[in-house]
N, C-alpha and C positions, 0 to 999 in steps of 0.2 A: 322157821317160823315160826313164832312167839304165839299163842291165845292170847286174845284181848280179855278184859274182865269180865266177858259173856262167855267166856271160854270156845268160840268160834277162834276160828285158825285168821291170820292176819294176810290180806292178802298181797301182796306185790306185784309190782309192775317195772318187769323188766325191760328201761327204756333203750328202744335200738337206734332213733334218731332224732334229734332239735333242726325243726329248717324253718327260721324266720316265723317263731312263738308257737309254730304246729308243733307237738311231740307227738311221733309214734312207737308205740308201745304192745308187750304182749301183756294181758292178765297171766297171772302165775296159776291161778286154779285155770287154765282154759281147756278147750277139749280141740277134737279136729273136728272138720278141716282147718286146715292152715287156714289164720286171719291173724290180721292186726289191725288197733285201734289206731286213729285219730285224735288229739286231743286238741283243743286253742277256745281257752278261757271259759271252762264249762262245756263248751259243744264238743260232742262227739260224734265221729262214723266207724264205719270197718267196711275193710277190705278183706273176701276172703279170697285165698289166693288156688286156682282150679289147676294140679300137677298132673300131669299125663306121662308114664314112661320118663320120669324124674326131670320133666320140663316143665315148667310155668309156659301155661296154655292160652288160660285168660285171667283174669281180677274180675271179681264182682263186689261193687262198692253198694252200700245200703246204710240204713239209719242202726242206731240202737235204739231199743226201746225203753223207755220210759228217758230221753237225752236227748235235748235241742241238738239239732243237726250244726253241722260245719255250714259256714256261710260260703257263697259262691267263691270266693278269692280262696278261702280255708279249703273247700275242698278242690279246686285243681291244683293248690300244691300239693295235697293231701295224694292226688291220684297220679301227679307228676314223679311222687320220692317212692311210691309202691312199684307203679310201673318199671321205673329206670333199677331197684334195686330189688326185684321182685327174688332174684334166684338169691342175692346174700339174705332176705327174709325169710327163705325157705333154710336156709343151712344156719342160719339164728336158730329158728325152730325146732330144727334136729337136737343140734348140741342143748340147746336147755332144755325143751321136754324126753326128747331121750336119753341122752347122754349125759344130763342135769348137768352142767356145765355152765357159770354165768356167760352172760352174752355181753360182751362192750359196746356202747352206747358213742357213736360217734357223731359231733355235730357238722352239720352240713354247711358251709358258710357262704358259699355262690349259688347262684340260681340255676334253679333246672329250666331247661330248655325246651 
């Protein structure tokens, strides 16, 4: 990580998925609990994955302070991606934040039902 001119470290955004204009990602300076951000045209929401005994038992969706929330259709897409890929998100979180391994981005080209 290279500091910018203010000597603050740059924040990278490991992208996990692209889904019809929606980007699902981590911020590299994140903290627990395990969560991802959904971005679309400057709007943003967050999904926190609740893990018990190694299994995702629920997902809590919410707004991000200071950011406009996703529109209704964007939020529906965000919910669909996070719910379908929740186990993979946990695995990528562990790889990135615990093992410091890069994560591979995926483009999802088929609609999730």
